[in-house]
C-alpha positions as CSV (number, residue, x, y, z in Angstrom):
1,X,41.5,33.4,25.5
2,X,40.7,36.1,22.9
3,X,38.3,38.9,23.7
4,X,36.9,40.8,20.7
5,X,34.5,43.7,20.2
6,X,32.9,45.2,17.0
7,X,35.3,47.5,15.2
8,X,34.2,50.8,13.8
9,X,35.3,49.9,10.3
10,X,37.4,47.3,8.5
11,X,39.5,48.5,5.6
12,X,42.8,47.4,4.0
13,X,44.8,44.9,2.0
14,X,46.0,41.7,3.5
15,X,47.5,38.4,2.6
16,X,46.9,35.1,4.3
17,X,49.3,32.2,5.1
18,X,50.1,29.5,2.6
19,X,47.5,27.0,1.8
20,X,47.5,24.1,4.3
21,X,46.3,21.4,1.9
22,X,48.9,22.3,-0.7
23,X,51.6,22.7,1.9
24,X,51.1,19.1,3.2
25,X,51.2,17.8,-0.4
26,X,54.2,19.8,-1.4
27,X,56.3,18.5,1.5
28,X,55.2,14.9,0.8
29,X,55.8,15.0,-3.0
30,X,59.2,16.8,-2.5
31,X,60.2,14.1,0.0
32,X,59.6,11.2,-2.4
33,X,61.0,13.0,-5.4
34,X,64.7,12.6,-6.3
35,X,66.7,15.8,-5.6
36,X,66.3,19.2,-4.0
37,X,62.9,21.0,-4.1
38,X,62.3,24.6,-2.9
39,X,59.0,25.4,-1.3
40,X,58.0,29.1,-1.0
41,X,55.3,30.4,1.3
42,X,54.8,27.0,3.0
43,X,52.4,27.2,5.9
44,X,54.3,26.8,9.1
45,X,51.3,25.9,11.3
46,X,51.2,23.0,13.7
47,X,49.6,20.5,11.3
48,X,52.3,21.1,8.6
49,X,55.0,20.8,11.2
50,X,53.6,17.3,11.9
51,X,54.1,16.4,8.2
52,X,57.6,17.9,8.2
53,X,58.6,16.1,11.3
54,X,57.3,12.8,10.0
55,X,59.5,13.0,6.9
56,X,62.5,14.1,8.9
57,X,62.0,11.0,11.1
58,X,62.0,8.8,7.9
59,X,65.4,10.3,6.9
60,X,64.5,13.3,4.7
61,X,66.5,16.5,5.2
62,X,64.1,19.5,5.4
63,X,65.6,22.8,6.4
64,X,64.3,26.4,6.5
65,X,66.2,29.2,4.8
66,X,64.2,32.0,3.2
67,X,62.2,29.1,1.7
68,X,61.9,25.5,2.8
69,X,64.5,23.2,1.2
70,X,63.6,19.5,0.9
71,X,66.2,17.0,-0.2
72,X,64.1,14.2,-1.6
73,X,65.5,10.6,-1.8
74,X,63.1,9.1,-4.3
75,X,60.0,7.0,-4.1
76,X,61.6,4.3,-2.0
77,X,64.2,6.4,-0.3
78,X,62.5,6.7,3.1
79,X,64.0,4.9,6.0
80,X,62.4,3.1,8.9
81,X,61.8,5.6,11.8
82,X,63.4,4.9,15.1
83,X,60.2,5.6,17.0
84,X,56.5,6.0,16.6
85,X,55.5,8.9,14.4
86,X,53.4,11.4,16.4
87,X,51.2,13.5,14.1
88,X,49.5,15.8,16.6
89,X,46.1,16.8,15.3
90,X,46.8,16.4,11.6
91,X,44.3,14.1,9.9
92,X,45.7,15.1,6.5
93,X,49.2,13.9,7.6
94,X,48.0,10.6,8.9
95,X,45.8,9.7,6.0
96,X,48.0,10.8,3.1
97,X,51.2,9.5,4.7
98,X,49.6,6.1,5.1
99,X,49.4,5.9,1.3
100,X,53.1,6.6,0.9
101,X,54.1,4.2,3.8
102,X,52.0,1.4,2.3
103,X,54.6,1.4,-0.6
104,X,57.7,1.2,1.6
105,X,59.6,-1.8,2.8
106,X,59.4,-1.2,6.5
107,X,56.9,-1.0,9.4
108,X,55.7,2.3,10.9
109,X,53.3,3.2,13.7
110,X,51.4,6.4,13.4
111,X,49.7,8.1,16.4
112,X,48.3,11.5,17.3
113,X,46.5,13.5,20.0
114,X,43.2,12.5,21.6
115,X,41.2,14.2,18.8
116,X,43.0,12.6,15.9
117,X,42.8,9.2,17.7
118,X,39.0,9.5,17.4
119,X,38.8,10.3,13.7
120,X,37.8,7.5,11.3
121,X,40.7,5.8,9.5
122,X,38.9,2.7,8.1
123,X,38.0,4.8,5.0
124,X,41.7,4.7,4.0
125,X,42.6,1.4,5.6
126,X,40.1,-0.6,3.4
127,X,41.5,0.4,0.0
128,X,45.2,0.3,1.2
129,X,44.6,-3.3,2.4
130,X,43.2,-4.2,-1.0
131,X,46.3,-2.8,-2.5
132,X,48.4,-5.2,-0.4
133,X,49.5,-3.1,2.6
134,X,49.3,-4.8,6.1
135,X,47.5,-2.2,8.3
136,X,46.0,-2.5,11.7
137,X,44.6,-0.1,14.3
138,X,42.2,0.2,17.2
139,X,38.5,-0.6,16.8
140,X,39.2,-3.2,14.0
141,X,41.4,-0.7,12.2
142,X,39.1,2.3,12.3
143,X,41.2,4.3,14.8
144,X,44.8,5.3,15.4
145,X,47.3,4.3,16.4
146,X,47.9,2.7,13.0
147,X,50.5,0.1,12.3
148,X,51.5,0.0,8.7
149,X,53.7,-2.7,7.2
150,X,54.5,-1.6,3.7
151,X,54.3,-4.1,0.8
152,X,57.0,-2.4,-1.3
153,X,55.1,-3.1,-4.5
154,X,51.4,-2.7,-4.3
155,X,48.5,-3.9,-6.5
156,X,46.3,-1.5,-8.5
157,X,42.6,-1.3,-7.7
158,X,39.4,0.1,-9.0
159,X,37.8,1.7,-5.9
160,X,34.6,3.6,-5.2
161,X,34.7,5.7,-2.1
162,X,31.8,5.9,0.2
163,X,32.3,9.7,0.9
164,X,33.7,12.5,-1.2
165,X,37.0,13.1,0.6
166,X,40.2,14.5,-0.9
167,X,42.1,12.9,2.0
168,X,40.8,9.4,1.1
169,X,41.3,10.0,-2.6
170,X,44.8,11.3,-2.1
171,X,45.9,8.4,0.2
172,X,44.9,6.0,-2.6
173,X,46.6,8.1,-5.3
174,X,49.8,8.3,-3.4
175,X,49.8,4.5,-2.8
176,X,49.0,4.1,-6.6
177,X,52.5,5.5,-7.4
178,X,53.9,2.2,-5.9
179,X,51.3,-0.1,-7.6
180,X,51.6,-2.3,-10.7
181,X,49.2,-1.0,-13.2
182,X,46.4,1.7,-13.2
183,X,44.5,2.6,-10.1
184,X,41.1,4.3,-10.4
185,X,39.2,6.1,-7.6
186,X,35.6,7.1,-8.1
187,X,33.8,9.4,-5.7
188,X,30.1,10.0,-5.1
189,X,30.7,13.7,-5.8
190,X,33.7,16.0,-6.6
191,X,36.3,16.7,-3.9
192,X,39.3,19.0,-3.8
193,X,41.8,18.3,-6.6
194,X,45.1,19.6,-5.1
195,X,46.7,16.1,-5.3
196,X,45.8,15.8,-9.0
197,X,47.4,19.2,-9.7
198,X,50.5,18.4,-7.6
199,X,50.9,15.1,-9.4
200,X,50.8,16.9,-12.8
201,X,53.4,19.4,-11.5
202,X,55.8,16.5,-10.6
203,X,55.2,14.8,-13.9
204,X,52.7,12.1,-12.9
205,X,50.0,11.6,-15.5
206,X,46.5,11.8,-14.0
207,X,43.5,10.7,-16.0
208,X,40.2,12.4,-15.0
209,X,36.9,11.3,-16.3
210,X,33.7,12.5,-14.6
211,X,34.0,11.6,-10.9
212,X,36.9,9.2,-11.5
213,X,40.6,9.7,-11.2
214,X,43.2,7.2,-12.5
215,X,46.9,7.0,-11.8
216,X,49.5,4.6,-13.2
217,X,52.2,3.2,-11.0
218,X,55.7,4.6,-11.7
219,X,57.5,1.2,-11.6
220,X,61.3,2.1,-11.8
221,X,60.7,5.8,-12.6
222,X,61.4,8.6,-10.2
223,X,59.8,12.0,-9.6
224,X,61.9,15.1,-10.4
225,X,62.3,17.9,-7.8
226,X,60.3,21.1,-8.1
227,X,60.3,24.7,-7.0
228,X,56.8,25.4,-5.7
229,X,55.2,28.8,-4.8
230,X,52.3,28.0,-2.6
231,X,49.3,30.4,-2.8
232,X,47.5,31.9,0.2
233,X,44.9,29.6,1.8
234,X,41.3,30.3,0.6
235,X,40.0,28.7,3.8
236,X,42.0,31.2,5.9
237,X,40.9,34.0,3.6
238,X,37.3,32.9,4.2
239,X,37.3,34.3,7.7
240,X,38.0,37.8,6.3
241,X,35.6,37.3,3.4
242,X,32.8,36.6,5.9
243,X,34.0,39.5,8.1
244,X,33.9,41.9,5.1
245,X,30.4,40.8,4.1
246,X,29.0,41.1,7.6
247,X,30.6,44.3,8.9
248,X,28.9,47.6,8.6
249,X,31.8,49.6,7.1
250,X,34.1,47.2,5.3
251,X,36.3,46.9,2.2
252,X,38.9,44.2,2.4
253,X,41.2,43.1,-0.4
254,X,43.0,39.7,0.0
255,X,46.0,39.3,-2.4
256,X,47.9,36.2,-3.6
257,X,45.0,33.9,-2.6
258,X,44.3,30.4,-4.0
259,X,41.2,30.3,-6.2
260,X,41.0,26.6,-7.0
261,X,37.5,26.0,-8.2
262,X,37.2,22.9,-5.9
263,X,37.8,25.3,-2.9
264,X,35.7,28.3,-3.8
265,X,32.3,26.9,-2.9
266,X,31.9,29.4,-0.1
267,X,32.3,32.4,-2.5
268,X,29.8,30.9,-4.8
269,X,27.3,30.4,-2.0
270,X,27.8,33.9,-0.7
271,X,27.3,35.4,-4.1
272,X,24.0,33.5,-4.4
273,X,23.1,35.1,-1.0
274,X,23.8,38.5,-2.5
275,X,27.4,39.1,-1.3
276,X,29.5,41.9,-2.9
277,X,32.6,39.9,-3.8
278,X,34.9,40.6,-6.7
279,X,37.5,38.1,-8.0
280,X,40.6,39.3,-9.9
281,X,42.5,36.3,-11.3
282,X,46.2,36.5,-12.1
283,X,46.6,33.4,-14.2
284,X,49.8,32.3,-12.6
285,X,51.1,29.0,-11.3
286,X,49.9,25.4,-11.1
287,X,47.0,26.5,-8.9
288,X,44.7,29.3,-9.8
289,X,45.4,32.4,-7.8
290,X,44.4,36.1,-7.6
291,X,42.8,38.7,-5.4
292,X,39.5,38.9,-3.6
293,X,37.7,42.2,-2.9
294,X,34.8,42.0,-0.4
295,X,32.4,44.7,0.8
296,X,29.5,44.9,3.3
297,X,26.5,43.2,1.8
298,X,22.8,42.5,2.4
299,X,22.2,38.7,2.4
300,X,19.2,36.5,1.6
301,X,18.8,32.9,2.6
302,X,19.6,30.0,0.3
303,X,19.7,26.2,0.2
304,X,23.0,24.4,0.0
305,X,22.7,20.8,-1.3
306,X,24.8,17.8,-0.2
307,X,26.8,17.6,-3.4
308,X,28.0,21.2,-2.9
309,X,29.3,20.7,0.6
310,X,32.6,19.0,-0.3
311,X,33.6,22.2,-2.1
312,X,33.1,24.3,1.0
313,X,33.6,21.7,3.8
314,X,35.9,23.8,5.9
315,X,33.9,26.9,5.5
316,X,30.5,25.6,6.7
317,X,31.0,27.3,10.1
318,X,31.4,30.6,8.4
319,X,28.5,30.1,6.0
320,X,26.4,29.3,9.1
321,X,27.5,32.6,10.7
322,X,26.7,34.5,7.5
323,X,23.3,32.8,7.4
324,X,22.4,34.3,10.8
325,X,22.5,37.7,9.1
326,X,20.6,36.6,6.0
327,X,16.9,37.2,5.4
328,X,15.0,33.9,5.7
329,X,15.9,30.3,6.5
330,X,19.2,29.0,5.1
331,X,19.4,25.2,4.9
332,X,22.7,23.4,4.6
333,X,22.3,19.7,3.7
334,X,24.6,16.7,3.9
335,X,26.9,17.9,6.8
336,X,27.5,14.5,8.4
337,X,31.2,14.7,7.6
338,X,31.5,17.7,9.9
339,X,30.9,15.5,12.8
340,X,34.2,13.7,12.4
341,X,36.5,16.7,12.0
342,X,38.8,18.0,14.8
343,X,35.6,18.2,16.8
344,X,31.9,17.6,16.1
345,X,31.7,20.8,14.2
346,X,27.9,20.6,13.8
347,X,27.5,20.6,17.6
348,X,30.1,23.4,17.9
349,X,28.5,25.6,15.3
350,X,25.0,25.1,16.9
351,X,26.3,25.7,20.4
352,X,28.3,28.8,19.8
353,X,25.9,30.5,17.4
354,X,22.9,29.9,19.7
355,X,24.9,31.2,22.7
356,X,25.4,34.4,20.7
357,X,21.6,34.7,20.1
358,X,21.2,33.0,16.7
359,X,18.4,30.7,15.6
360,X,20.2,27.4,14.7
361,X,18.7,23.9,14.6
362,X,19.6,20.6,13.2
363,X,17.4,18.2,11.3
364,X,19.1,14.9,10.4
365,X,22.2,15.8,8.5
366,X,21.0,19.4,7.8
367,X,21.6,22.8,9.5
368,X,18.7,25.2,9.5
369,X,19.6,28.8,10.3
370,X,17.0,31.6,10.4
371,X,17.9,35.3,10.2
372,X,18.6,38.1,10.4
373,X,19.3,38.3,14.1
374,X,21.4,40.7,16.2
375,X,24.2,38.8,17.9
376,X,25.2,39.7,21.4
377,X,28.7,39.1,22.9
378,X,29.1,36.2,25.3
379,X,31.8,33.8,26.3
380,X,32.1,30.7,24.0
381,X,34.4,27.7,23.7
382,X,36.7,26.9,20.8
383,X,36.2,23.2,21.3
384,X,40.0,23.0,20.6
385,X,39.2,23.4,16.9
386,X,41.0,26.1,14.9
387,X,38.1,26.8,12.5
388,X,35.5,27.0,15.3
389,X,37.8,29.3,17.3
390,X,38.3,31.7,14.3
391,X,34.6,31.6,13.3
392,X,33.8,32.6,16.9
393,X,36.2,35.5,16.8
394,X,34.6,36.7,13.6
395,X,31.2,36.3,15.2
396,X,32.4,38.5,18.1
397,X,33.5,41.1,15.6
398,X,29.9,41.6,14.4
399,X,28.2,41.2,17.8
400,X,27.1,43.9,20.3
401,X,29.4,44.0,23.3
402,X,32.4,41.9,24.1
403,X,32.8,38.3,23.0
404,X,35.4,36.0,24.7
405,X,36.6,32.8,22.9
406,X,38.3,30.3,25.2
407,X,41.2,28.1,24.4
408,X,42.4,29.7,21.2
409,X,45.9,28.3,20.9
410,X,44.5,25.9,18.4
411,X,44.3,28.8,15.9
412,X,48.0,28.2,15.2
413,X,47.1,24.9,13.5
414,X,46.3,26.7,10.3
415,X,46.6,30.5,10.8
416,X,49.5,31.8,12.8
417,X,49.1,35.5,13.1
418,X,45.3,35.5,12.7
419,X,44.7,38.2,15.3
420,X,47.5,40.4,14.0
421,X,45.9,40.3,10.5
422,X,42.5,41.2,12.1
423,X,44.0,44.0,14.1
424,X,45.7,45.5,11.0
425,X,42.2,45.9,9.4
426,X,40.4,47.2,12.4
427,X,39.8,51.0,12.7
C-alpha cells in the first residue's frame, strides 16, 4: 500500500526508466540476430524480465554487466524449451514471441498469470495460422495457454487487422521474417511504430504506405547484432507530465525521454487542453528523444476521437485524471480496447476517480468527465494494474487529505523506483 498527500511544490529534473515497448523488442531482435548485441538502459521491470527469461529458456545467453549483453544465435537459432514458458503478466511478450516461435521448428507452450490468461489472443492466432503456424489455445484459441508448433518456413499474407494494435502488427511482422515473400499488414488507424524502427535498425527493409506496413522474408539471410541505447519511457514520463500540469506549484523537467510521434498523443491532447508543456528535441538515435518541461496549467475540456486513442492508449487513465481538473466536459471516444488490458481499465478509471469525488460516466465506448472538481483523499484499489496504481498515486498527490492506494507491487511491472522519483520532486 502507498499513502500519499499533496506536496507543497514539485520542482526538479528527473529521468524515467527505459521504454518498455522498445526494451521488449530490443531483447527479441537481439536474440534472433547473429552475434553479440549490447542493450543500454533496458527496462528491468517484471514484464521485460518475462521476455528475457523466455529467451534464456530457448537457449539464448543474456547477461547483465553495466549494460545487458545478448548473444544472438540467428533467426533459427532458438532451441526447444524444456518446460512451459511462463510469461507472468506480459501481453507484449506473449503476442510478439508467438510471431517468432511460429517460424521455429519446435513446439512451445506459453502461459501466464490469471490476468494474462484472460486477454484476447485470437487477434494474433488468426493471422499466424494463415501463415502456416499450428496454434491452439483455450476458448477455441482465444486464450492462453497457447500451444505453438512452428512451421519453420511460413507463408506471406496480406492481412487487415480488426483493431489498431502495435502488438498484433508486430507479431505478424516478426513472423514475416520467416515467410516466403512479402507480408503486408493494414490497420484501421495508425498504431505505435517501434517495431518498424527496430527492424530498420537491424537492417530489415520495411515499406510503409498509408496505414499499411510490408516486410519481406529474410530467406537465408541473418540479422546483424546492434548496440542499442533505449530512451526513457514516455508512458512513464506521462505520470509526471500530468502531475506537473495539475499541481499548484510545479516545474518538472524530464530528460532523455522518448518522443516517438506515435507515442506522444497525450502531450498533444494536453496542449489542446491548454497545458504548459515545452519539448526540446535532441535529434539523436533511432528513436526521437529529448527533454520535456512541464508547468502548472489551467485546462479546458476537449473531445478525443477514436482514431487518436491508439497514440495515447496507455495514457488514457492520466488524461481522464487531467479532465477532472479541466473546465467543461471532456469526451474520450473509442476506448473499448482498454477493457482488455491488465484489467478493465475503463471500470478502474471510473471507480477510482468517482471515489475521489470526480464526475465520470461511460456511454457506450466513451468516457465523459466533467470538471473541474476538487478531489478528496480516500482509499482506492490498484486493480493489480501498474498504470491504474500510478494514476491513483498521482491523483492522491493533487487531492485534499491522504489517499491510500492498495496493492501497489504491480508498479514494478513498468516503473521500478516510481515512488523514489516522486519523492525526489516533492518539497
